[in-house]
C-alpha positions as CSV (number, residue, x, y, z in Angstrom):
1,X,-24.7,3.2,-17.9
2,X,-21.2,3.2,-19.3
3,X,-18.5,2.9,-16.6
4,X,-15.0,4.3,-16.8
5,X,-12.5,1.4,-16.7
6,X,-13.0,-2.3,-17.0
7,X,-10.1,-4.6,-16.0
8,X,-10.1,-8.2,-17.3
9,X,-8.0,-11.2,-16.4
10,X,-7.8,-14.6,-17.9
11,X,-5.7,-16.5,-15.3
12,X,-6.0,-16.9,-11.6
13,X,-2.3,-15.9,-11.3
14,X,-3.3,-12.4,-12.5
15,X,-5.8,-11.8,-9.7
16,X,-3.5,-9.9,-7.4
17,X,-2.4,-7.5,-10.2
18,X,-6.0,-7.1,-11.4
19,X,-7.2,-6.2,-7.9
20,X,-4.4,-3.7,-7.5
21,X,-5.4,-2.0,-10.7
22,X,-9.0,-2.1,-9.8
23,X,-8.3,-0.2,-6.6
24,X,-5.7,2.3,-7.9
25,X,-7.5,3.1,-11.2
26,X,-10.9,3.1,-9.7
27,X,-12.1,0.5,-12.2
28,X,-14.0,-2.8,-12.1
29,X,-12.4,-6.2,-12.2
30,X,-13.9,-9.0,-14.3
31,X,-12.9,-12.5,-15.5
32,X,-12.4,-14.2,-12.1
33,X,-15.9,-15.5,-12.0
34,X,-15.5,-17.3,-15.3
35,X,-14.3,-20.9,-15.8
36,X,-11.8,-19.8,-18.4
37,X,-11.5,-20.4,-22.1
38,X,-14.6,-19.7,-24.2
39,X,-16.7,-18.9,-21.2
40,X,-14.3,-16.1,-20.2
41,X,-14.3,-14.8,-23.8
42,X,-18.0,-14.7,-24.1
43,X,-18.4,-12.9,-20.7
44,X,-15.9,-10.3,-21.9
45,X,-17.8,-9.8,-25.2
46,X,-21.1,-9.2,-23.3
47,X,-19.4,-6.5,-21.2
48,X,-17.3,-4.9,-24.0
49,X,-19.6,-1.9,-24.5
50,X,-20.1,-1.3,-20.8
51,X,-16.8,0.5,-20.3
52,X,-15.1,3.6,-21.9
53,X,-11.7,2.0,-21.4
54,X,-10.3,-1.5,-20.8
55,X,-7.1,-2.8,-19.2
56,X,-6.6,-6.4,-20.3
57,X,-4.1,-8.4,-18.1
58,X,-3.1,-11.0,-20.7
59,X,-0.8,-11.4,-23.7
60,X,-1.4,-9.2,-26.8
61,X,-2.2,-12.3,-28.8
62,X,-5.1,-13.3,-26.5
63,X,-6.2,-9.7,-26.5
64,X,-6.4,-9.6,-30.2
65,X,-8.5,-12.7,-30.3
66,X,-10.8,-11.3,-27.6
67,X,-11.3,-8.1,-29.6
68,X,-12.0,-9.8,-32.9
69,X,-15.5,-8.8,-34.1
70,X,-15.9,-6.2,-31.5
71,X,-14.1,-3.2,-33.0
72,X,-16.4,-0.9,-35.0
73,X,-15.3,2.7,-35.0
74,X,-12.3,4.4,-33.5
75,X,-14.5,7.4,-32.5
76,X,-16.6,5.3,-30.3
77,X,-14.7,2.1,-29.5
78,X,-13.3,1.8,-25.9
79,X,-9.6,2.5,-25.5
80,X,-7.7,-0.7,-24.7
81,X,-4.4,-1.2,-22.8
82,X,-2.8,-4.6,-22.5
83,X,-0.4,-5.4,-19.6
84,X,1.4,-8.7,-19.1
85,X,1.3,-10.4,-15.8
86,X,5.0,-9.7,-15.2
87,X,4.3,-5.9,-15.4
88,X,6.9,-5.4,-18.1
89,X,4.9,-3.5,-20.7
90,X,1.7,-1.6,-20.7
91,X,0.7,-1.5,-24.4
92,X,-1.7,1.1,-25.9
93,X,-3.4,-1.4,-28.2
94,X,-6.6,0.3,-29.4
95,X,-7.9,3.8,-29.3
96,X,-4.7,5.6,-28.5
97,X,-6.1,9.0,-29.1
98,X,-9.9,8.8,-29.4
99,X,-10.2,6.2,-26.6
100,X,-7.5,7.7,-24.4
101,X,-5.5,4.5,-24.4
102,X,-2.2,6.3,-24.7
103,X,-2.8,8.3,-21.5
104,X,-4.1,5.1,-19.8
105,X,-1.0,3.2,-20.8
106,X,1.1,5.8,-18.9
107,X,-1.2,5.6,-15.9
108,X,-0.9,1.8,-15.8
109,X,2.8,1.9,-16.3
110,X,3.4,4.4,-13.6
111,X,1.3,2.3,-11.1
112,X,3.1,-1.0,-11.9
113,X,6.6,0.0,-13.0
114,X,6.0,-1.3,-16.5
115,X,7.3,0.4,-19.7
116,X,4.5,2.3,-21.5
117,X,4.3,1.3,-25.2
118,X,2.7,3.9,-27.4
119,X,2.9,3.5,-31.2
120,X,0.8,6.3,-32.6
121,X,2.8,8.4,-35.1
122,X,2.3,11.8,-33.4
123,X,4.0,10.4,-30.2
124,X,6.7,8.1,-31.7
125,X,8.0,10.9,-33.9
126,X,8.8,13.0,-30.8
127,X,12.4,12.4,-30.0
128,X,12.9,14.2,-26.7
129,X,12.4,13.1,-23.0
130,X,12.7,15.8,-20.4
131,X,14.0,14.6,-17.0
132,X,12.7,16.6,-14.1
133,X,13.4,17.0,-10.4
134,X,12.0,19.7,-8.2
135,X,11.5,20.8,-4.7
136,X,8.2,20.1,-2.9
137,X,5.4,22.5,-3.6
138,X,6.9,23.9,-6.8
139,X,4.4,25.6,-9.1
140,X,3.5,24.6,-12.6
141,X,4.6,28.0,-14.0
142,X,8.0,27.5,-12.5
143,X,8.3,24.1,-14.1
144,X,7.2,25.6,-17.4
145,X,9.8,28.4,-17.2
146,X,12.6,25.8,-16.5
147,X,11.5,23.5,-19.3
148,X,11.2,26.3,-21.8
149,X,14.7,27.6,-20.9
150,X,16.2,24.1,-21.1
151,X,14.7,23.6,-24.6
152,X,15.8,27.0,-25.7
153,X,19.4,26.1,-24.6
154,X,19.5,23.2,-27.1
155,X,17.4,25.0,-29.7
156,X,14.5,22.6,-29.5
157,X,10.7,23.1,-28.9
158,X,8.1,21.6,-26.7
159,X,6.4,20.1,-29.7
160,X,9.4,17.6,-29.8
161,X,8.9,16.4,-26.2
162,X,7.4,12.9,-25.9
163,X,7.2,12.8,-22.2
164,X,8.4,14.1,-18.8
165,X,10.2,11.7,-16.6
166,X,10.6,12.0,-12.9
167,X,11.3,9.8,-9.8
168,X,8.5,7.9,-8.0
169,X,8.6,10.2,-4.9
170,X,7.4,13.0,-7.2
171,X,4.7,11.0,-8.9
172,X,1.9,13.0,-7.1
173,X,3.7,16.4,-7.0
174,X,0.8,18.9,-7.8
175,X,3.0,21.3,-9.8
176,X,4.2,18.5,-12.1
177,X,0.7,17.1,-12.6
178,X,-0.7,20.5,-13.3
179,X,2.0,21.2,-15.9
180,X,1.4,17.9,-17.6
181,X,-2.3,18.5,-17.6
182,X,-1.9,22.0,-19.1
183,X,0.6,21.0,-21.8
184,X,-0.7,17.5,-22.6
185,X,2.8,16.0,-22.1
186,X,2.5,12.6,-20.4
187,X,4.3,11.9,-17.2
188,X,6.6,8.9,-16.9
189,X,7.5,7.8,-13.3
190,X,10.8,6.0,-12.8
191,X,11.2,3.8,-9.6
192,X,14.0,4.8,-7.2
193,X,15.2,1.2,-7.2
194,X,15.9,1.4,-10.9
195,X,17.7,4.7,-10.5
196,X,19.9,3.2,-7.8
197,X,20.9,0.4,-10.1
198,X,21.7,2.8,-13.0
199,X,22.9,6.1,-11.3
200,X,23.7,7.9,-14.6
201,X,24.6,11.4,-13.4
202,X,27.2,13.8,-14.6
203,X,27.6,15.3,-11.1
204,X,26.2,13.5,-8.1
205,X,24.2,15.7,-5.6
206,X,24.9,15.2,-1.9
207,X,21.6,16.9,-1.1
208,X,19.6,14.6,-3.4
209,X,21.4,11.6,-2.0
210,X,20.5,12.7,1.6
211,X,16.9,13.5,0.8
212,X,15.9,10.9,-1.8
213,X,18.6,8.2,-1.6
214,X,19.9,8.6,-5.2
215,X,22.7,10.5,-6.7
216,X,20.5,12.5,-9.0
217,X,17.0,12.6,-10.5
218,X,16.6,14.4,-13.8
219,X,19.4,12.9,-15.8
220,X,18.9,9.2,-14.9
221,X,15.1,9.5,-15.2
222,X,15.4,10.9,-18.7
223,X,17.9,8.3,-19.8
224,X,15.9,5.4,-18.3
225,X,12.8,6.5,-20.1
226,X,14.5,6.0,-23.5
227,X,15.8,2.9,-25.3
228,X,18.7,4.6,-27.2
229,X,18.8,7.9,-25.4
230,X,21.7,10.4,-25.7
231,X,22.0,13.2,-23.1
232,X,21.9,16.4,-25.1
233,X,21.5,18.7,-22.0
234,X,23.0,17.8,-18.7
235,X,21.3,19.0,-15.6
236,X,20.5,22.7,-15.3
237,X,18.7,24.0,-12.2
238,X,16.8,27.2,-11.4
239,X,14.2,28.3,-9.0
240,X,13.9,24.8,-7.4
241,X,13.6,22.9,-10.7
242,X,16.2,20.7,-12.2
243,X,16.0,19.7,-15.9
244,X,17.9,17.4,-18.3
245,X,17.1,16.5,-21.8
246,X,17.7,13.2,-23.6
247,X,17.2,12.6,-27.3
248,X,16.1,9.2,-28.5
249,X,18.3,8.0,-31.3
250,X,16.7,6.8,-34.6
251,X,16.4,3.1,-35.0
252,X,17.2,3.3,-38.7
């Protein structure tokens, strides 16, 4: 029987992170019962086909060596995400689309505070990040209306949106999750601690400061989710939803 997610570590120092991912992803942790080196590698090889997806807690270099000789067909190979022990990056390494690694990279990133790294062309060519804040209990159709109006304001389309970014206290907001599920747009969760350090807002909100402890949500979340982002739509709010749009500048 093929299980959902396997999690593999190569160093004892990664055990705490591995166990955290095991619990929060509902996966199965392996690698700790091995003596390291070649034994660990052989054990991983024997279990490779037992999981639909893998989270490898190691360097990408080690991951590539572990996967050598195992990759057969993108339509059937497990999706693979690599995360470093410092939780800096969650890299969709293999099976971004077919194996669901792109979505898994976002899940891992949102759980650990890492930056999701997705390099498939259909995602990297999308230049927009929509920052989102909302009241509790907001419905998906209200979010949809607000996002559509914001995009219309800057003459852009949903097809250009790479991800939605919101604050960690909204990570489990049902309306946001429903909207992302309906549209296929991934959710990026930004920690409050990071927003406090970079409070990039055009107009601070006393209400948000009182309730959440930051000066704003949608603008800093969208900016923090990009590397070279430019705010093309400052915060607009309607029916309990606040939206801002940031465009990622070309690296060329």
